N, C-alpha and C positions, 0 to 999 in steps of 0.2 A: 289137718292144720298143724299139728305138732311136727309132722315130718317136714313140712315146708319151713318151719322155724329152725329145725336142725340143719337143713340144707343151707339155709342162709348163714347160720353160725359157722358151718363147715367152710362155706365159700369165703367168709370173712377171715377165718384163720388161714386159709390158703392164700388170700391176697396179702395178708400180713407177712406170711412166709416168703412169698415171691418178692415183696418189697425189701425184706431183710436180705435176701440173697442178692438182689440187684445192688443194694447199698454196699454189701460186702465186696462184690465184684468191682464196683466203682472205686472203693478204697484200695483194692489190690492194684487196679490200673493206675491210680494216682501214685501209689508207692513205687511201682515199676518205673514210671516216668521220672519221679524224683530221683531214684537211684541212678538212672541213666544220665540225668543232668549232672548229678554230683560226680559221677565217674568221669564224665567228659571234662568238667571243671578241674578235677584232680589231675587228669592227664595233661591239661594245659599248664598247670602249676608245676608238675614234674618236668615238663619240657623247658619251662622258664628257668627252673633251678639247675637243670643240667647245663644250660647255656651259661648261666652265672658261674657254675663250677668250672666250666671250660675256660672262661675268661680269667678267673682267679688263678687257676693252675698255670695259665700262660704268663700272667703277671708274676707269679712266684718263680717260674723258671727264669724269667728275665731278671728279676731281682737277685736270684742266686748267681747268675752269670755275672752281673755287675759286682756283687760282693766278692766273687772269686777273682775278678779282674783287679779290684781295688786292693785286695789283700795279698797279691803276689809279691815276691821279694823285690822285684824290680820296681814295682809301684811304691812299695813302702820305703825303699832306699831313696827313690826320687823325692818322696815327700820329706824325708829326714834331712835332705841336703838343702 
């Protein structure tokens, strides 16, 4: 009779251990999915920012050319007359 109770207690401990291991594996899988989603979202953000940087650099170049054109001697002398 005692041996049967010990077996039952051992089986209960084993079931609890299995449940804890499964819960831990589920948490790891969830964490992996979360990291993949965050990495993908970060990649899209980097792509958007690179495009914005390109457009800003293009605008800066255009403004620099306009400034150079405005501040030439010929342009300044035409404005002073």
